[in-house]
N, C-alpha and C positions, 0 to 999 in steps of 0.2 A: 384288291383295294389299290387305288391310285397312290403312287408314292410321290410326295412333294419333296423335291431336292432342295431343301432349305440350306442357306449359308450358315456358317458358324460365326455368330456375331462376336465382334471385338467388344471390349469394355471401356467405358469412360468413367473415371473417378470424379465424384462430386463431393464437395465439402461444405457443410453448413458453417458459416463464419459469424453469423449474427446471433448473439445470445437471445434466448427466449423468442426465437422465430416462430410465429404462429403456425400451427399444424396446417391450416388452410393454405398458407403460402407454399409450404413444402409440397403439399398435395398438388397445387397448381403447377409447380415446376415439374414434378414427376409426370403429371398428365400431359403437359406440353411436350416434354421429351418423348414420351411414348408416341404421341401423335407424329412428331417430326421424324422419329426413327421407324415409323410404320410397324409398331410393335404388334399390332393385330394381324400382320401379314407375314413378312419375311424380314425381320429387323437385321440390319447389318451391325448395329451397335446397341449395347445395353448399358444402363446407368447403374453404377455402384455407389450408393450414397453413404457417406460417413457423417453422422450428426454431431460428433463430439470432438474429434481430434483437433480441429483447427478453429474452434470457437474463439472469437476475438482476434484472430490472425488476419493480417493483410494478404492480398494476393501475392505480394513479393515474398512474404514470409513462407507462404505455402510453397512457392516455387523453390525457394532456397532449401526448404526441408526435403522436398522430393529429390532435388538435384543431389543433396547430400546422401541420399539412399541409392544413388546410381540411376535415378529415373530422369536423367537430363532430357529436357525437351518434351517430356510426356504431357499430353494435353490433360487439362482438368477443368471442371466447371465450379465456380464459386456460387453458392446458394445463399442469398441474403434478401433483404427487402427490395433490392433493385434488380434482381434477376428477371430478365424478360425473355420472351420467346426468341428475340433476335440473338441474345447471347447463347441460348440453347442451340439455335441453328448454326451459329458460328462454330460451336463445338462439333456439331454433327457433320458439317462439311469441311472441317479441318482447314480453316483459313485464318487461324490465329495470327500467323506471322504478317498477314496483310491488313489486319485490323488494329487500330490503336486499341489497347486493352487497359481499362474498359473503354469502349467507344463513347465519346462525348459529343453529342450533336450540337452543343453550343460552341465549342472551340474548334472542332474539325472543319476543314474547308471543303471536304468532299462528302458525298453520300456514302453511307456504308455499302460495301459491295453486295451485301445480302438484302438490300432494301426491296429487291424484286420479290422476295419471299414473304412480304408483309401479309400475314394471314388475315389482318383486319380488312384488307381490300381485295386480296386474291386468295382463293382457296389453295391449299397445298396440292402439288401435282399428284396424280395417282401413283401408287406403288408400282415398281417395275414388275413385269411378268415373271413368273416362276417356271422353272423346268419341272416337268412331271414325267414319271415313267408309268405307262399305262399298258395293260394287257390287251390282246385283240378284242375281247368282249367289251372293253371299256371305251374304245375309240371307234371312229368312223373315218373313211377316207374318201377322197374325191379326185378324179382325173379330169374334171371339167375345166376347160381353158378359163372360164369365168373365175374359177378359184385359184388355179395354179399360176396364171399370168400375173397375179398380184405380187409374186415373189421372183427374185432374180438370184441365181446361184452361179457365180463365175466359175469356170469359163463356159459352162454348158448352157447357160440361159435359164429358162424356167424349169422348175422341178416337174417330173412326170406325175407326181402324186402329192397331195397335201393331206394333213390329218388333223383331227380335233377330237376332244372328248365328247362323248354323247351328252346331250343336254342334261339328263338326269344325273349322270355321274359328275359333271362339272358343278352342278348345283349343290350336290352333297358335300363338296370340299371347298365351297365358297369361290369358285372360279367361273369365268365365262367360257362358253364353248365357241372357239374361233379358229379358223384355219391357220395352220402353221406347217413348217417343214419338219418332218420327222427324221430321226436318226436311229440307227440300230443300237441295241443295248447288249453289253457283254453279259453272258450267262453267269448268274450268281445266285446264291440262296435267296429264295423269296421272289425272284423275278421269273414270270411265266415265259415260256417259249413264244417268240413272235412279238414280244413287247417292244414298244418304241419310246423314245424320249423326245419331247418337244415342249415348246413354251405355250403357256396359257395365261391370260390376264386375270387379275382379281376382279370379282364382282362387287364393286364398291361405288 
């Protein structure tokens, strides 16, 4: 079975501050976050939601409380009626220090640096490829210049051989079968002899 080498996601704390916040609003925030974090693929961050601790607190009060616990500078997300996907993305790409918080489009003289990620006009970019470990019966190789010359490996130039998952195998794990440069894998439990590690893109 193909091994997907998933990352270990970090966590981001989120706090509901608005009393009686509709469940639909919370569900929307969670859904937007999962989308932005590529939760269906290989998420680099997961949201931990606290619905009670900071109800009626201001962002400054949340900051002060966390700093008092030795969590100085730790990022967090406020969940209230005004939480938008832009705030979520700001949390995801860790640019809190460069954004007025919260960003006010009325008083600010500049565009928010995450405006290019406006999902209402531009779809989110595809998730990054994932490293897979595949046994010899799960991949195929090519030495054709048409395939190998797409890659450059300094200082030797093009690889002699490229590798990809077989179509059926890739489909089973939600990936695309596409040529990549393979690498050897250290022998360990559960890894078949002759296995290779290489990147494959998600089929989305």
